[in-house]
C-alpha positions in Angstrom: -29.7 -1.0 -15.1 -32.1 -2.8 -12.8 -34.1 -4.3 -15.7 -30.9 -5.5 -17.2 -29.8 -7.3 -14.0 -33.2 -9.0 -13.6 -33.3 -9.9 -17.2 -29.8 -11.5 -17.1 -30.6 -13.3 -13.8 -33.8 -14.8 -15.4 -31.8 -15.8 -18.5 -29.2 -17.6 -16.5 -32.0 -19.2 -14.3 -30.5 -17.5 -11.2 -32.2 -15.8 -8.3 -31.2 -12.8 -6.4 -31.2 -13.0 -2.6 -29.8 -14.6 0.5 -31.3 -18.1 -0.1 -27.7 -19.5 -0.5 -27.1 -19.0 3.2 -29.0 -22.2 4.0 -27.1 -24.4 1.6 -24.0 -26.4 2.6 -20.8 -24.5 2.2 -18.6 -27.5 1.4 -15.3 -25.7 2.3 -13.1 -25.7 5.3 -12.0 -22.8 7.5 -8.4 -22.7 8.7 -8.0 -22.6 12.5 -11.7 -22.2 13.4 -12.2 -20.8 16.9 -15.7 -22.5 16.9 -16.3 -26.1 15.9 -17.1 -26.2 12.2 -17.7 -29.0 9.7 -17.6 -28.3 5.9 -21.1 -29.6 5.5 -22.6 -26.8 7.6 -24.4 -23.9 5.8 -22.8 -20.7 4.5 -24.4 -18.7 7.4 -22.5 -20.8 9.9 -19.3 -20.5 7.9 -19.6 -16.7 8.0 -20.1 -16.8 11.8 -17.1 -19.0 12.3 -14.9 -16.9 10.0 -15.8 -13.7 11.8 -13.5 -14.2 14.8 -10.6 -15.1 12.4 -11.2 -11.8 10.5 -11.4 -9.8 13.8 -8.1 -11.4 14.9 -6.4 -10.4 11.7 -7.8 -6.9 11.9 -6.7 -6.5 15.5 -3.2 -7.6 14.7 -3.0 -5.3 11.7 -4.2 -2.3 13.7 -1.7 -3.0 16.5 1.2 -3.2 14.0 0.0 -0.1 12.2 -0.1 1.9 15.4 3.3 0.6 16.4 4.8 1.8 13.1 3.6 5.3 14.1 5.4 5.1 17.4 8.0 7.6 18.5 10.0 4.8 20.0 12.7 3.8 17.4 12.8 0.1 18.5 9.0 -0.4 18.5 8.8 1.3 15.1 11.5 -0.9 13.5 10.1 -4.1 15.0 6.7 -3.2 13.6 8.2 -2.5 10.2 9.8 -6.0 10.1 
């Protein structure tokens, strides 16, 4: 399988690695917690997007725990 991957990458004139992290991302990030311009590299975009992802995960975990609550009101509010 490895030979097949390397053969196809050579055929398509593509490289395998993390070299793309230095190239400009050219996309925006909604509600960035850190200042970000769309011309910054992919590496910076990943770092800026990390707090957004953590915020979503925290909210999801909180709601999930609330749905397991013994309190009827908390459980119903979390379900909504």
